BAZA-919736 format. One record per residue (C-alpha): chain; x negated, y, z; residue in three letters. Coordinates in nm, 3 decimals. Example, Ala and Ser with C-alpha at 12.3 -4.5 7.8 and 13.67 -1.06 7.14 Angstrom:
<dodos>
> A,-1.230,-0.450,0.780,ala .
> A,-1.367,-0.106,0.714,ser .
</dodos>
This chain:
<dodos>
> A,0.948,-15.193,-4.617,unk .
> A,0.710,-14.997,-4.397,unk .
> A,0.785,-14.673,-4.581,unk .
> A,1.161,-14.728,-4.553,unk .
> A,1.131,-14.796,-4.180,unk .
> A,0.910,-14.490,-4.139,unk .
> A,1.163,-14.276,-4.330,unk .
> A,1.458,-14.397,-4.123,unk .
> A,1.268,-14.327,-3.801,unk .
> A,1.201,-13.973,-3.920,unk .
> A,1.568,-13.922,-4.004,unk .
> A,1.677,-14.055,-3.663,unk .
> A,1.434,-13.823,-3.482,unk .
> A,1.554,-13.525,-3.687,unk .
> A,1.918,-13.606,-3.607,unk .
> A,1.833,-13.634,-3.237,unk .
> A,1.663,-13.294,-3.251,unk .
> A,1.969,-13.143,-3.418,unk .
> A,2.207,-13.295,-3.162,unk .
> A,1.990,-13.170,-2.875,unk .
> A,1.993,-12.823,-3.035,unk .
> A,2.373,-12.826,-3.045,unk .
> A,2.399,-12.923,-2.678,unk .
> A,2.142,-12.660,-2.579,unk .
> A,2.329,-12.395,-2.777,unk .
> A,2.655,-12.466,-2.593,unk .
> A,2.470,-12.453,-2.261,unk .
> A,2.379,-12.089,-2.335,unk .
> A,2.741,-11.968,-2.336,unk .
> A,2.788,-11.679,-2.096,unk .
> A,3.102,-11.499,-1.982,unk .
> A,2.926,-11.201,-1.825,unk .
> A,2.947,-10.861,-1.993,unk .
> A,2.572,-10.804,-2.005,unk .
> A,2.269,-10.901,-2.208,unk .
> A,2.327,-11.270,-2.133,unk .
> A,2.610,-11.263,-2.392,unk .
> A,2.345,-11.246,-2.665,unk .
> A,2.198,-11.586,-2.579,unk .
> A,2.476,-11.796,-2.735,unk .
> A,2.510,-11.614,-3.073,unk .
> A,2.132,-11.606,-3.121,unk .
> A,2.103,-11.973,-3.039,unk .
> A,2.411,-12.059,-3.247,unk .
> A,2.285,-11.875,-3.558,unk .
> A,1.946,-12.047,-3.533,unk .
> A,2.103,-12.391,-3.474,unk .
> A,2.352,-12.339,-3.757,unk .
> A,2.078,-12.276,-4.012,unk .
> A,1.875,-12.560,-3.865,unk .
> A,2.168,-12.801,-3.919,unk .
> A,2.232,-12.664,-4.268,unk .
> A,1.876,-12.719,-4.386,unk .
> A,1.790,-13.022,-4.174,unk .
> A,2.102,-13.234,-4.208,unk .
> A,2.301,-13.118,-4.509,unk .
> A,2.006,-13.035,-4.736,unk .
> A,1.731,-13.275,-4.629,unk .
> A,1.875,-13.584,-4.456,unk .
> A,2.205,-13.604,-4.645,unk .
> A,2.145,-13.404,-4.962,unk .
> A,1.784,-13.511,-5.028,unk .
> A,1.708,-13.158,-5.151,unk .
> A,1.332,-13.154,-5.191,unk .
> A,1.284,-12.775,-5.183,unk .
> A,1.443,-12.745,-4.835,unk .
> A,1.203,-12.986,-4.668,unk .
> A,0.956,-12.714,-4.574,unk .
> A,1.235,-12.482,-4.460,unk .
> A,1.337,-12.754,-4.216,unk .
> A,0.977,-12.789,-4.102,unk .
> A,0.968,-12.422,-4.004,unk .
> A,1.285,-12.461,-3.795,unk .
> A,1.128,-12.762,-3.626,unk .
> A,0.816,-12.559,-3.544,unk .
> A,1.002,-12.259,-3.403,unk .
> A,1.290,-12.426,-3.220,unk .
> A,1.110,-12.459,-2.877,unk .
> A,1.014,-12.091,-2.872,unk .
> A,1.355,-11.964,-2.989,unk .
> A,1.538,-12.174,-2.730,unk .
> A,1.302,-12.070,-2.451,unk .
> A,1.367,-11.705,-2.537,unk .
> A,1.746,-11.761,-2.537,unk .
> A,1.707,-11.941,-2.202,unk .
> A,1.546,-11.623,-2.065,unk .
> A,1.803,-11.392,-2.227,unk .
> A,2.088,-11.591,-2.071,unk .
> A,1.938,-11.531,-1.725,unk .
> A,1.842,-11.169,-1.784,unk .
> A,2.186,-11.037,-1.694,unk .
> A,2.302,-10.888,-1.366,unk .
> A,2.300,-11.230,-1.199,unk .
> A,2.122,-11.558,-1.258,unk .
> A,2.280,-11.892,-1.342,unk .
> A,2.368,-12.185,-1.114,unk .
> A,2.082,-12.420,-1.037,unk .
> A,2.258,-12.717,-1.197,unk .
> A,2.291,-12.525,-1.525,unk .
> A,1.925,-12.426,-1.507,unk .
> A,1.832,-12.794,-1.468,unk .
> A,2.051,-12.906,-1.758,unk .
> A,1.919,-12.634,-1.990,unk .
> A,1.565,-12.707,-1.877,unk .
> A,1.593,-13.080,-1.946,unk .
> A,1.748,-13.015,-2.288,unk .
> A,1.465,-12.778,-2.371,unk .
> A,1.202,-13.034,-2.264,unk .
> A,1.349,-13.296,-2.499,unk .
> A,1.374,-13.039,-2.780,unk .
> A,1.007,-12.955,-2.723,unk .
> A,0.901,-13.322,-2.731,unk .
> A,1.095,-13.409,-3.046,unk .
> A,0.967,-13.094,-3.214,unk .
> A,0.612,-13.224,-3.178,unk .
> A,0.715,-13.574,-3.290,unk .
> A,0.881,-13.434,-3.602,unk .
> A,0.584,-13.215,-3.683,unk .
> A,0.371,-13.529,-3.670,unk .
> A,0.594,-13.699,-3.928,unk .
> A,0.629,-13.388,-4.145,unk .
> A,0.261,-13.301,-4.177,unk .
> A,0.108,-13.299,-4.526,unk .
> A,-0.100,-13.605,-4.443,unk .
> A,0.197,-13.820,-4.339,unk .
> A,0.496,-13.693,-4.536,unk .
> A,0.403,-13.916,-4.831,unk .
> A,0.439,-14.221,-4.606,unk .
> A,0.812,-14.163,-4.563,unk .
> A,0.900,-14.301,-4.909,unk .
> A,0.847,-14.221,-5.277,unk .
> A,1.101,-13.938,-5.260,unk .
> A,0.901,-13.753,-4.996,unk .
> A,0.580,-13.823,-5.184,unk .
> A,0.735,-13.655,-5.486,unk .
> A,0.842,-13.366,-5.265,unk .
> A,0.488,-13.319,-5.147,unk .
> A,0.345,-13.339,-5.499,unk .
> A,0.594,-13.087,-5.638,unk .
> A,0.499,-12.830,-5.376,unk .
> A,0.287,-12.586,-5.573,unk .
> A,0.150,-12.258,-5.460,unk .
> A,0.247,-11.953,-5.669,unk .
> A,-0.004,-11.758,-5.873,unk .
> A,-0.085,-11.391,-5.919,unk .
> A,0.089,-11.138,-5.693,unk .
> A,0.315,-11.413,-5.562,unk .
> A,0.007,-11.601,-5.446,unk .
> A,-0.110,-11.299,-5.248,unk .
> A,0.229,-11.258,-5.083,unk .
> A,0.237,-11.633,-5.016,unk .
> A,-0.104,-11.626,-4.845,unk .
> A,-0.010,-11.325,-4.631,unk .
> A,0.316,-11.484,-4.519,unk .
> A,0.136,-11.812,-4.455,unk .
> A,-0.122,-11.639,-4.235,unk .
> A,0.148,-11.452,-4.043,unk .
> A,0.337,-11.777,-3.996,unk .
> A,0.024,-11.952,-3.868,unk .
> A,-0.053,-11.664,-3.632,unk .
> A,0.301,-11.658,-3.493,unk .
> A,0.292,-12.031,-3.433,unk .
> A,-0.036,-11.999,-3.243,unk .
> A,0.100,-11.707,-3.037,unk .
> A,0.422,-11.890,-2.951,unk .
> A,0.241,-12.213,-2.869,unk .
> A,0.000,-12.026,-2.641,unk .
> A,0.299,-11.851,-2.486,unk .
> A,0.472,-12.183,-2.405,unk .
> A,0.152,-12.330,-2.265,unk .
> A,0.098,-12.020,-2.050,unk .
> A,0.448,-12.051,-1.905,unk .
> A,0.415,-12.416,-1.804,unk .
> A,0.057,-12.542,-1.820,unk .
> A,-0.232,-12.295,-1.828,unk .
> A,-0.229,-11.917,-1.807,unk .
> A,-0.486,-11.660,-1.909,unk .
> A,-0.539,-11.393,-1.647,unk .
> A,-0.742,-11.071,-1.641,unk .
> A,-0.887,-10.971,-1.305,unk .
> A,-0.749,-10.619,-1.238,unk .
> A,-0.946,-10.510,-0.930,unk .
> A,-1.256,-10.571,-0.720,unk .
> A,-1.075,-10.741,-0.433,unk .
> A,-1.247,-11.074,-0.512,unk .
> A,-1.602,-10.946,-0.563,unk .
> A,-1.851,-11.113,-0.592,unk .
> A,-1.652,-11.413,-0.723,unk .
> A,-1.465,-11.200,-0.978,unk .
> A,-1.535,-10.863,-1.133,unk .
> A,-1.289,-10.629,-1.302,unk .
> A,-1.188,-10.756,-1.649,unk .
> A,-1.316,-11.107,-1.588,unk .
> A,-1.089,-11.341,-1.782,unk .
> A,-0.999,-11.672,-1.626,unk .
> A,-0.788,-11.977,-1.705,unk .
> A,-0.529,-12.061,-1.440,unk .
> A,-0.403,-12.418,-1.399,unk .
> A,-0.027,-12.410,-1.325,unk .
> A,0.089,-12.773,-1.343,unk .
> A,-0.002,-12.862,-0.985,unk .
> A,0.170,-12.551,-0.851,unk .
> A,0.510,-12.653,-0.987,unk .
> A,0.573,-12.430,-1.291,unk .
> A,0.934,-12.316,-1.327,unk .
> A,1.140,-12.199,-1.620,unk .
> A,1.142,-11.818,-1.623,unk .
> A,1.413,-11.658,-1.405,unk .
> A,1.514,-11.994,-1.255,unk .
> A,1.415,-12.251,-0.994,unk .
> A,1.429,-12.537,-1.243,unk .
> A,1.093,-12.700,-1.303,unk .
> A,0.832,-12.924,-1.150,unk .
> A,0.776,-12.957,-0.777,unk .
> A,0.455,-12.822,-0.628,unk .
> A,0.227,-13.117,-0.562,unk .
> A,-0.105,-12.934,-0.514,unk .
> A,-0.298,-12.998,-0.197,unk .
> A,-0.405,-12.647,-0.101,unk .
> A,-0.712,-12.618,0.120,unk .
> A,-0.879,-12.331,0.298,unk .
> A,-1.112,-12.162,0.053,unk .
> A,-0.901,-12.236,-0.256,unk .
> A,-0.859,-11.942,-0.493,unk .
> A,-0.496,-11.901,-0.600,unk .
> A,-0.288,-11.670,-0.816,unk .
> A,0.016,-11.552,-0.621,unk .
> A,0.319,-11.330,-0.657,unk .
> A,0.275,-11.006,-0.467,unk .
> A,0.513,-11.016,-0.166,unk .
> A,0.484,-10.639,-0.120,unk .
> A,0.718,-10.590,-0.418,unk .
> A,1.088,-10.665,-0.420,unk .
> A,1.151,-11.010,-0.566,unk .
> A,1.524,-10.982,-0.634,unk .
> A,1.682,-11.086,-0.963,unk .
> A,1.669,-10.751,-1.140,unk .
> A,1.306,-10.688,-1.052,unk .
> A,1.223,-11.042,-1.163,unk .
> A,1.386,-10.976,-1.500,unk .
> A,1.163,-10.672,-1.553,unk .
> A,0.858,-10.867,-1.443,unk .
> A,0.933,-11.161,-1.672,unk .
> A,0.989,-10.933,-1.973,unk .
> A,0.659,-10.756,-1.902,unk .
> A,0.481,-11.089,-1.865,unk .
> A,0.631,-11.215,-2.192,unk .
> A,0.488,-10.915,-2.375,unk .
> A,0.160,-10.957,-2.187,unk .
> A,0.131,-11.323,-2.290,unk .
> A,0.246,-11.272,-2.647,unk .
> A,-0.015,-10.999,-2.696,unk .
> A,-0.293,-11.214,-2.550,unk .
> A,-0.325,-10.989,-2.242,unk .
> A,-0.341,-10.679,-2.465,unk .
> A,-0.024,-10.497,-2.348,unk .
> A,0.076,-10.481,-1.983,unk .
> A,0.410,-10.312,-1.908,unk .
> A,0.438,-10.447,-1.554,unk .
> A,0.494,-10.112,-1.378,unk .
> A,0.674,-10.003,-1.063,unk .
> A,0.950,-9.741,-1.029,unk .
> A,0.684,-9.466,-1.020,unk .
> A,0.531,-9.576,-1.348,unk .
> A,0.222,-9.716,-1.175,unk .
> A,0.081,-10.051,-1.285,unk .
> A,0.198,-10.326,-1.050,unk .
> A,-0.060,-10.532,-0.865,unk .
> A,0.135,-10.847,-0.947,unk .
> A,0.033,-11.123,-0.962,unk .
> A,-0.268,-11.123,-0.728,unk .
> A,-0.577,-11.341,-0.705,unk .
> A,-0.666,-11.423,-0.345,unk .
> A,-0.831,-11.695,-0.139,unk .
> A,-0.648,-11.912,0.112,unk .
> A,-0.774,-11.826,0.461,unk .
> A,-0.499,-11.961,0.691,unk .
> A,-0.311,-12.290,0.677,unk .
> A,0.026,-12.411,0.796,unk .
> A,0.028,-12.493,1.167,unk .
> A,-0.236,-12.231,1.251,unk .
> A,-0.238,-11.905,1.444,unk .
> A,-0.509,-11.661,1.342,unk .
> A,-0.691,-11.359,1.476,unk .
> A,-0.982,-11.166,1.322,unk .
> A,-1.230,-10.963,1.517,unk .
> A,-1.539,-10.783,1.386,unk .
> A,-1.511,-10.976,1.061,unk .
> A,-1.493,-11.321,1.222,unk .
> A,-1.174,-11.517,1.155,unk .
> A,-1.055,-11.734,1.443,unk .
> A,-0.788,-12.005,1.446,unk .
> A,-0.601,-12.222,1.692,unk .
> A,-0.328,-12.485,1.663,unk .
> A,-0.076,-12.646,1.897,unk .
> A,-0.350,-12.893,1.993,unk .
> A,-0.560,-12.621,2.159,unk .
> A,-0.485,-12.276,2.296,unk .
> A,-0.844,-12.157,2.241,unk .
> A,-0.928,-11.945,1.938,unk .
> A,-1.232,-12.083,1.757,unk .
> A,-1.424,-11.933,1.461,unk .
> A,-1.335,-12.093,1.128,unk .
> A,-1.640,-12.279,0.992,unk .
> A,-1.749,-12.170,0.645,unk .
> A,-1.555,-11.843,0.644,unk .
> A,-1.885,-11.662,0.586,unk .
> A,-1.932,-11.857,0.261,unk .
> A,-1.685,-11.633,0.079,unk .
> A,-1.597,-11.338,0.306,unk .
> A,-1.800,-11.045,0.169,unk .
> A,-1.844,-10.747,0.399,unk .
> A,-2.160,-10.589,0.259,unk .
> A,-2.167,-10.552,-0.119,unk .
> A,-2.519,-10.412,-0.094,unk .
> A,-2.641,-10.769,-0.034,unk .
> A,-2.490,-10.915,-0.352,unk .
> A,-2.709,-11.050,-0.632,unk .
> A,-2.854,-10.787,-0.864,unk .
> A,-2.679,-10.914,-1.178,unk .
> A,-2.342,-10.879,-1.000,unk .
> A,-2.423,-10.565,-0.800,unk .
> A,-2.498,-10.364,-1.114,unk .
> A,-2.143,-10.427,-1.238,unk .
> A,-1.960,-10.331,-0.915,unk .
> A,-1.779,-9.998,-0.946,unk .
> A,-1.692,-9.921,-0.581,unk .
> A,-1.904,-9.972,-0.272,unk .
> A,-1.682,-9.908,0.034,unk .
> A,-1.989,-9.879,0.257,unk .
> A,-2.350,-9.792,0.189,unk .
> A,-2.619,-10.002,0.357,unk .
> A,-2.671,-9.737,0.625,unk .
> A,-2.295,-9.706,0.685,unk .
> A,-2.263,-10.084,0.715,unk .
> A,-2.544,-10.094,0.970,unk .
> A,-2.382,-9.801,1.152,unk .
> A,-2.053,-9.992,1.167,unk .
> A,-2.224,-10.297,1.317,unk .
> A,-2.397,-10.072,1.569,unk .
> A,-2.066,-9.910,1.666,unk .
> A,-1.897,-10.249,1.709,unk .
> A,-2.181,-10.358,1.934,unk .
> A,-2.141,-10.037,2.137,unk .
> A,-1.767,-10.102,2.173,unk .
> A,-1.820,-10.466,2.279,unk .
> A,-2.064,-10.358,2.550,unk .
> A,-1.859,-10.062,2.668,unk .
> A,-1.847,-10.061,3.049,unk .
> A,-1.484,-10.025,3.157,unk .
> A,-1.574,-9.983,3.526,unk .
> A,-1.809,-9.697,3.443,unk .
> A,-1.540,-9.549,3.217,unk .
> A,-1.283,-9.560,3.500,unk .
> A,-1.526,-9.376,3.727,unk .
> A,-1.595,-9.117,3.456,unk .
> A,-1.221,-9.056,3.402,unk .
> A,-1.172,-8.971,3.770,unk .
> A,-1.477,-8.746,3.754,unk .
> A,-1.336,-8.561,3.451,unk .
> A,-1.002,-8.505,3.625,unk .
> A,-1.170,-8.366,3.937,unk .
> A,-1.400,-8.132,3.744,unk .
> A,-1.129,-8.015,3.504,unk .
> A,-0.922,-7.881,3.794,unk .
> A,-1.195,-7.622,3.859,unk .
> A,-1.133,-7.455,3.524,unk .
> A,-0.754,-7.443,3.528,unk .
> A,-0.603,-7.094,3.560,unk .
> A,-0.401,-7.028,3.873,unk .
> A,-0.137,-6.843,3.672,unk .
> A,0.033,-7.033,3.385,unk .
> A,0.146,-6.885,3.053,unk .
> A,0.421,-7.142,2.991,unk .
> A,0.518,-7.508,3.001,unk .
> A,0.286,-7.768,2.853,unk .
> A,0.430,-7.990,2.575,unk .
> A,0.284,-8.333,2.511,unk .
> A,0.073,-8.332,2.191,unk .
> A,0.090,-8.582,1.908,unk .
> A,-0.107,-8.887,2.022,unk .
> A,-0.237,-8.973,1.675,unk .
> A,-0.614,-9.009,1.703,unk .
> A,-0.712,-8.772,1.421,unk .
> A,-0.456,-8.512,1.539,unk .
> A,-0.584,-8.523,1.898,unk .
> A,-0.948,-8.491,1.797,unk .
> A,-0.876,-8.222,1.540,unk .
> A,-0.691,-8.011,1.801,unk .
> A,-0.934,-8.074,2.089,unk .
> A,-1.023,-7.703,2.136,unk .
> A,-0.658,-7.593,2.141,unk .
> A,-0.580,-7.880,2.379,unk .
> A,-0.840,-7.752,2.625,unk .
> A,-0.682,-7.403,2.615,unk .
> A,-0.332,-7.542,2.681,unk .
> A,-0.450,-7.759,2.969,unk .
> A,-0.616,-7.458,3.127,unk .
> A,-0.331,-7.213,3.078,unk .
> A,0.001,-7.402,3.066,unk .
> A,0.205,-7.548,3.346,unk .
> A,0.177,-7.926,3.372,unk .
> A,-0.114,-7.952,3.128,unk .
> A,-0.374,-8.061,3.382,unk .
> A,-0.141,-8.323,3.532,unk .
> A,-0.048,-8.467,3.194,unk .
> A,-0.407,-8.489,3.076,unk .
> A,-0.530,-8.656,3.396,unk .
> A,-0.250,-8.910,3.367,unk .
> A,-0.319,-8.958,2.994,unk .
> A,-0.690,-9.035,3.023,unk .
> A,-0.642,-9.266,3.325,unk .
> A,-0.325,-9.458,3.229,unk .
> A,-0.524,-9.765,3.120,unk .
> A,-0.714,-9.822,3.444,unk .
> A,-0.455,-10.049,3.609,unk .
> A,-0.479,-10.287,3.309,unk .
> A,-0.855,-10.299,3.266,unk .
> A,-0.916,-10.635,3.438,unk .
> A,-0.645,-10.833,3.260,unk .
> A,-0.731,-11.114,3.016,unk .
> A,-0.654,-11.040,2.652,unk .
> A,-0.715,-11.207,2.316,unk .
> A,-1.022,-11.086,2.117,unk .
> A,-0.829,-10.833,1.908,unk .
> A,-0.636,-10.680,2.199,unk .
> A,-0.950,-10.664,2.413,unk .
> A,-1.140,-10.487,2.136,unk .
> A,-0.866,-10.232,2.074,unk .
> A,-0.820,-10.179,2.446,unk .
> A,-1.186,-10.080,2.470,unk .
> A,-1.157,-9.864,2.159,unk .
> A,-0.862,-9.681,2.316,unk .
> A,-1.063,-9.621,2.634,unk .
> A,-1.366,-9.500,2.437,unk .
> A,-1.148,-9.251,2.250,unk .
> A,-0.982,-9.123,2.570,unk .
> A,-1.306,-9.083,2.761,unk .
> A,-1.470,-8.913,2.463,unk .
> A,-1.177,-8.674,2.428,unk .
> A,-1.187,-8.613,2.803,unk .
> A,-1.557,-8.526,2.788,unk .
> A,-1.500,-8.285,2.498,unk .
> A,-1.201,-8.115,2.663,unk .
> A,-1.392,-8.082,2.992,unk .
> A,-1.697,-7.935,2.817,unk .
> A,-1.480,-7.694,2.618,unk .
> A,-1.299,-7.583,2.934,unk .
> A,-1.631,-7.532,3.110,unk .
> A,-1.773,-7.316,2.829,unk .
> A,-1.450,-7.119,2.791,unk .
> A,-1.441,-7.047,3.164,unk .
> A,-1.808,-6.945,3.159,unk .
> A,-1.744,-6.708,2.867,unk .
> A,-1.994,-6.881,2.639,unk .
> A,-1.958,-6.756,2.283,unk .
> A,-1.823,-7.014,2.036,unk .
> A,-2.126,-6.935,1.820,unk .
> A,-2.345,-7.106,2.079,unk .
> A,-2.132,-7.420,2.110,unk .
> A,-2.293,-7.582,1.807,unk .
> A,-2.630,-7.585,1.984,unk .
> A,-2.511,-7.748,2.305,unk .
> A,-2.672,-8.095,2.303,unk .
> A,-2.419,-8.248,2.544,unk .
> A,-2.120,-8.130,2.340,unk .
> A,-2.287,-8.240,2.017,unk .
> A,-2.333,-8.590,2.160,unk .
> A,-1.963,-8.612,2.248,unk .
> A,-1.863,-8.473,1.908,unk .
> A,-2.085,-8.727,1.733,unk .
> A,-1.918,-9.016,1.915,unk .
> A,-1.576,-8.872,1.834,unk .
> A,-1.665,-8.868,1.463,unk .
> A,-1.782,-9.230,1.486,unk .
> A,-1.454,-9.335,1.645,unk .
> A,-1.251,-9.146,1.381,unk .
> A,-1.462,-9.294,1.103,unk .
> A,-1.423,-9.650,1.228,unk .
> A,-1.050,-9.628,1.301,unk .
> A,-0.936,-9.427,0.997,unk .
> A,-1.230,-9.463,0.755,unk .
> A,-1.369,-9.193,0.530,unk .
> A,-1.017,-9.081,0.437,unk .
> A,-0.885,-9.001,0.784,unk .
> A,-0.801,-8.644,0.686,unk .
> A,-0.560,-8.755,0.412,unk .
> A,-0.496,-9.113,0.532,unk .
> A,-0.470,-9.280,0.193,unk .
> A,-0.630,-9.617,0.262,unk .
> A,-0.666,-9.849,0.563,unk .
> A,-0.952,-9.758,0.796,unk .
> A,-1.231,-9.996,0.884,unk .
> A,-1.042,-10.100,1.197,unk .
> A,-0.760,-10.246,0.986,unk .
> A,-0.999,-10.395,0.731,unk .
> A,-1.239,-10.548,0.980,unk .
> A,-0.988,-10.688,1.230,unk .
> A,-0.642,-10.843,1.249,unk .
> A,-0.412,-10.899,1.550,unk .
> A,-0.294,-11.245,1.650,unk .
> A,-0.088,-11.371,1.357,unk .
> A,0.182,-11.489,1.359,unk .
> A,0.246,-11.284,1.673,unk .
> A,0.343,-11.465,1.993,unk .
> A,0.710,-11.479,2.081,unk .
> A,0.871,-11.260,2.348,unk .
> A,0.770,-11.511,2.616,unk .
> A,0.406,-11.512,2.511,unk .
> A,0.420,-11.853,2.346,unk .
> A,0.208,-11.910,2.037,unk .
> A,0.380,-11.905,1.698,unk .
> A,0.218,-12.079,1.401,unk .
> A,0.223,-12.042,1.022,unk .
> A,0.526,-12.246,0.908,unk .
> A,0.515,-12.556,0.691,unk .
> A,0.440,-12.494,0.322,unk .
> A,0.314,-12.143,0.396,unk .
> A,-0.034,-11.994,0.373,unk .
> A,-0.227,-11.678,0.456,unk .
> A,-0.448,-11.524,0.185,unk .
> A,-0.716,-11.256,0.175,unk .
> A,-0.949,-11.111,-0.084,unk .
> A,-1.320,-11.192,-0.060,unk .
> A,-1.414,-10.824,-0.079,unk .
> A,-1.262,-10.756,0.262,unk .
> A,-1.318,-10.378,0.262,unk .
> A,-1.154,-10.336,-0.079,unk .
> A,-0.855,-10.570,-0.070,unk .
> A,-0.497,-10.476,0.007,unk .
> A,-0.391,-10.833,0.068,unk .
> A,-0.158,-11.023,0.302,unk .
> A,-0.309,-10.838,0.599,unk .
> A,-0.168,-10.503,0.494,unk .
> A,0.146,-10.316,0.401,unk .
> A,0.145,-10.064,0.116,unk .
> A,0.297,-9.789,0.332,unk .
> A,0.132,-9.666,0.653,unk .
> A,0.290,-9.635,0.996,unk .
> A,0.180,-9.503,1.334,unk .
> A,0.073,-9.782,1.571,unk .
> A,-0.068,-9.778,1.921,unk .
> A,-0.425,-9.892,1.965,unk .
> A,-0.319,-10.107,2.259,unk .
> A,0.009,-10.209,2.418,unk .
> A,-0.173,-10.245,2.751,unk .
> A,-0.168,-9.869,2.793,unk .
> A,0.165,-9.691,2.831,unk .
> A,0.003,-9.372,2.691,unk .
> A,-0.211,-9.536,2.427,unk .
> A,-0.364,-9.334,2.148,unk .
> A,-0.202,-9.403,1.812,unk .
> A,-0.352,-9.434,1.467,unk .
> A,-0.230,-9.451,1.108,unk .
> A,-0.223,-9.822,1.027,unk .
> A,-0.149,-10.040,0.729,unk .
> A,-0.170,-10.356,0.937,unk .
> A,0.127,-10.584,0.870,unk .
> A,0.006,-10.943,0.814,unk .
> A,0.236,-11.192,0.649,unk .
> A,0.221,-11.547,0.518,unk .
> A,0.343,-11.665,0.180,unk .
> A,0.548,-11.969,0.090,unk .
> A,0.373,-12.194,-0.160,unk .
> A,0.659,-12.151,-0.407,unk .
> A,0.507,-11.810,-0.483,unk .
> A,0.171,-11.965,-0.572,unk .
> A,0.150,-11.961,-0.952,unk .
> A,-0.165,-12.165,-0.996,unk .
> A,-0.538,-12.201,-0.939,unk .
> A,-0.805,-12.025,-1.148,unk .
> A,-1.061,-12.286,-1.248,unk .
> A,-1.262,-12.146,-1.537,unk .
> A,-1.393,-11.804,-1.638,unk .
> A,-1.424,-11.769,-2.018,unk .
> A,-1.522,-11.401,-2.037,unk .
> A,-1.760,-11.224,-2.017,unk .
> A,-1.992,-11.466,-2.191,unk .
> A,-2.277,-11.414,-1.946,unk .
> A,-2.053,-11.528,-1.657,unk .
> A,-1.879,-11.821,-1.822,unk .
> A,-1.823,-12.120,-1.596,unk .
> A,-1.612,-12.287,-1.330,unk .
> A,-1.492,-12.078,-1.037,unk .
> A,-1.407,-12.167,-0.680,unk .
> A,-1.545,-12.182,-0.332,unk .
> A,-1.917,-12.140,-0.318,unk .
> A,-2.178,-11.962,-0.115,unk .
> A,-2.284,-11.613,-0.212,unk .
</dodos>
């Protein structure tokens, strides 16, 4: 009696699986003239053979030799249907949400019954169905000779495919394997570290759809998360390309990555970052210190514990990690020089600077020619352009009509704003703007003086006063535009070390906060992380809005927050390399 009951239960479960397969197949019908048309015929062919072997040959016909054919269909049905689900949505447009939900639910039940049937159809349990199935199991003999070799090869390929497809399904919905592509999270992660990412709490979705689980994770500041890169277009067509690349990436166990942009460059997507700002907060970062405020207080306060994971000086990292780091944005001496410069900027005396500006204007008038060669045209106010053309600027001021007046106005235009109250970032950049103007003024004045006196340019390099001004100018250029200021390829230390009030205040000056369900993320390796602080394309920005003639600089600064629906999961375990195996997360350096 028990065997008969067991056999009937198996038959019922197999019939349910077949009926679910039929319904899923009809749900893949598409009327668009694109790749989505392939979903239905592929699903229909697979389901047709599944019904032929499963129902007509096994359940109804009791054909012993087709039992193991049916088993293979049972094992592969979740993967085949998931692939047809993706194909149906890989056309020019997606599918309605309600259809995504229906297809998703059907697939879930197909997946569950596939595992139930595999339990019943295993070699250990098939004999419990009844004497017929016991006979089926006993009659199953492996071939001999060359046939045995072919059999073993096919069996190994089958086993490998099943493992690959099972891992693929688990990576889509449960856990994902991820290879760290950059050093943006040093010292927590190094390049080629391999981690396991938990996806369940982040609401995994069926590929190319919004159908799936809701996000129920409680994200906290300091959590490491894997996110979609908001710098790339996330429309349907780009998502199709991304999903196809990720499928190949998963199916090859992270061996083949075809996720490239329109220029053929490897996409930095997804990203691994750390949550630094929470919903309901407004942030600002100055000299590496991250401040926050909420609607309960209008005072920016440093975030406790930020120093536990924000890494500014890689030279201080542990030896076993330091030896594996490929890029050091700053040497120890450069890092100390940066701190010294920031201290100099913080202590910069604006009253003394205002006095010096007036002094420069008065002295410069002594060296201006009485006869003018032409009209003065305002130069490009980009910092590196101004400093690079400082000698030519002095000549024009001395010889062209309106040059002296423009320059005097330019270097003094900030004075009326010097006593106003500003937030930490604006105050810092205001002082930086003044430092640059006064330094340029000193250089132009000294150049004009030496030109007027007929001093040979060969002797300029030995003038200690000019060398002092030139040295400060190089420091300002280095801090604002970094080591690459001549080609402007990466953000300077100004953009890496600081961030304006974010989200920015509204037009009336009222604070704006990170919206509900949104977060702000940064990389731990702050000098080597193009994260949510930065855009991928530069633009010219003024150092300060408090000066109508502010110096400009090439900036990548464009902070943005990210909705939690773009959070893919949380890395929780590093499994390679073997000498760094272990749990990952927030911890002190």
